[in-house]
Every structure is written in structure tokens, then in C-alpha cells.
C-alpha positions in Angstrom: 0.3 0.1 -0.1 2.6 2.3 0.8 4.3 1.7 -2.5 1.1 2.3 -4.8 0.9 5.4 -2.6 4.3 6.8 -3.3 3.9 5.5 -7.0 7.4 3.7 -6.2 7.4 2.3 -9.4 8.2 5.4 -11.1 10.2 6.7 -8.7 12.6 4.0 -8.6 12.7 3.7 -12.7 14.4 7.9 -12.1 16.4 6.7 -9.8 17.8 4.1 -11.4 18.5 6.6 -14.4 20.2 8.9 -12.2 22.4 6.2 -10.8 23.0 4.6 -13.8 24.4 7.4 -15.2 26.7 9.2 -12.9 27.3 6.0 -10.4 25.4 6.9 -7.1 21.9 8.0 -6.3 20.6 9.1 -3.2 17.1 8.7 -1.7 15.5 10.8 0.6 12.2 9.9 2.6 9.3 11.6 4.1 6.1 11.6 5.1 4.0 14.8 3.7 1.0 16.2 4.7 0.2 12.8 5.3 1.4 10.8 2.4 4.6 9.1 1.7 7.0 10.6 -0.3 10.4 9.4 -1.7 12.5 11.6 -4.1 15.6 10.3 -6.1 18.8 13.2 -6.2 21.7 13.1 -8.5 25.1 11.7 -6.6 26.9 14.9 -7.9 24.7 17.2 -5.8 25.3 15.3 -2.6 28.2 15.9 0.0 28.1 13.1 2.8 29.5 15.3 5.7 29.3 12.4 8.2 28.6 9.0 7.9 26.4 6.5 11.0 28.2 3.1 8.9 30.2 4.1 6.4 30.8 0.7 5.0 26.9 -0.1 4.9 26.7 3.3 3.2 24.1 4.7 5.7 24.7 8.7 6.5 24.1 10.7 8.8 24.3 14.1 7.2 24.2 15.1 3.6 24.4 18.6 1.8 22.4 18.8 -1.6 23.6 22.1 -3.8 23.3 22.7 -7.0 23.1 25.8 -9.0 19.2 27.1 -10.8 18.5 29.8 -13.2 15.1 32.0 -12.2 14.3 35.0 -15.0 14.8 38.1 -13.9 14.3 41.7 -14.5 17.4 43.6 -14.7 16.4 46.9 -13.7 19.2 48.7 -15.4 18.3 47.1 -18.7 14.8 46.5 -18.5 14.9 42.9 -20.2 14.6 39.7 -18.8 18.2 37.7 -18.3 18.8 34.4 -16.3 20.1 34.7 -12.9 22.0 32.1 -11.2 20.6 31.3 -7.9 22.0 28.3 -5.7 19.5 25.7 -4.1 20.6 23.7 -1.1 19.3 21.4 1.5 20.4 19.2 4.4 19.5 15.8 5.7 20.3 15.0 9.6 19.5 13.0 11.8 17.1 15.5 13.4 15.9 17.0 10.9 15.2 17.7 7.1 16.5 21.0 6.2 15.7 23.3 3.0 17.5 26.6 2.6 15.6 29.6 0.9 17.5 30.2 -2.7 21.2 32.1 -2.3 21.6 34.6 -5.3 25.0 33.6 -7.1 27.8 36.3 -5.9 31.5 36.6 -5.8 30.9 36.3 -1.6 30.0 33.3 0.1 26.2 32.9 0.1 24.2 33.4 2.8 22.3 30.4 4.1 18.9 31.3 5.6 16.6 28.4 6.7 13.4 28.0 5.3 11.2 27.7 8.3 7.6 26.7 6.4 9.4 23.9 4.3 12.2 22.2 6.8 10.8 19.7 9.1 12.3 18.5 12.6 11.5 14.8 12.7 14.3 14.1 15.8 13.7 10.2 14.6 17.7 10.0 15.8 18.6 8.8 12.1 18.8 10.5 8.7 15.9 10.6 6.3 18.2 9.7 3.5 19.8 6.4 1.7 22.7 6.3 -0.1 23.3 3.5 -3.2 25.7 2.8 -5.4 24.9 2.1 -8.7 27.8 -0.5 -9.3 29.5 -1.2 -5.9 32.8 -0.7 -6.5 35.8 -3.0 -5.4 37.4 -0.8 -2.9 37.3 -0.6 0.6 36.5 2.9 1.0 34.4 3.7 -2.5 31.3 4.3 -1.3 30.8 5.8 -4.8 29.4 2.8 -7.3 30.7 3.2 -11.3 28.7 4.4 -14.2 26.4 2.0 -16.4 29.4 2.8 -19.0 31.9 2.6 -16.9 33.6 -0.2 -18.6 33.4 1.2 -22.0 34.9 4.0 -21.7 38.0 3.4 -23.1 36.4 1.6 -26.3 34.4 5.1 -26.8 37.0 7.1 -26.3 39.4 5.1 -29.2 35.9 5.1 -31.6 35.9 8.8 -31.4 39.4 9.4 -32.1 39.1 7.1 -35.2 35.8 8.7 -36.0 37.9 12.4 -36.0 40.5 10.8 -38.0 37.7 9.5 -40.6 35.6 12.9 -40.9 38.6 14.9 -41.1 
């Protein structure tokens, strides 16, 4: 019933696509307005600060941070232009913290917690799961390999041959 309510099949397929392309996918989970919610996150945008159990890939503090662009009117030119913003979200053992967008400047971003979107669950464990696509063989390797890792060398050789043929 939980999987059906969350439409978990489609969410897992989306996560598999992310994990296959970059080697790692993170999963956050929570109940929102009484309904279960599972969300996949691109491993490229994730940083694990601390692990509850690194060997089992159980994080205790994770940050997701990435750039987005928003359309805004430039007051000097009175024209619309894309303005970059930082998006950030943290998962800890006590809370899921969402920050307000921070405009990209030369200075360090001022991270302001969005109190309405954030949630203090106080469960004592992080509502986040780390999954390696194809687990590595090294003991300290918590990132997985992408689907094309074994074919990368052959692809580069084919690219070189194609470049020579075209030239």
C-alpha cells in the first residue's frame, strides 16, 4: 500500500536512471501532508559530511547543493535575463532542512533556513539512503560505477577513429 501510494515504481525507475548515469543516487524520504514521499537525488550534487555507518553506506548528514537559473528583469536594462541561484538542502539525524535560494555572488552565500519547508523529525537517524549503482571493489569506495564505466576506454578510441575519418 505504501509503494502504491507513493507510486514507487516510477520513482525507483527515475532513480535508476540517475544512478546509471553518474554511479550513485541518493534517496530522501518523508511523510508530507500525510502521504509518503520518496525522492531520488543526483549523486553529483550530494556531499556526505558524516556517516552513521560508512561500510553499509548509511549517512548521518548529507547536503545537496546545485545551481538553478531564474528569469528576472534587470533594472538597468529593463530586460529579462537568467540569474543564477544556489539551491541547498540538508538531511541530518534530527531534521530535514531546506534553505531559501541564495543568489550567486562573489561572496559566500548567506544560507537562510526556510522554516515553512524544513521539518524537525528528531528520529535520531537521517531520512536519506545512499545507493551505489554498481558497488566498487575498494573498501573505502562508497560511490558506484556508472553503467558505461567499462566501455569508456573503447568509446574514447572510437571517438578518435571517427575524428580521423571525418578529418
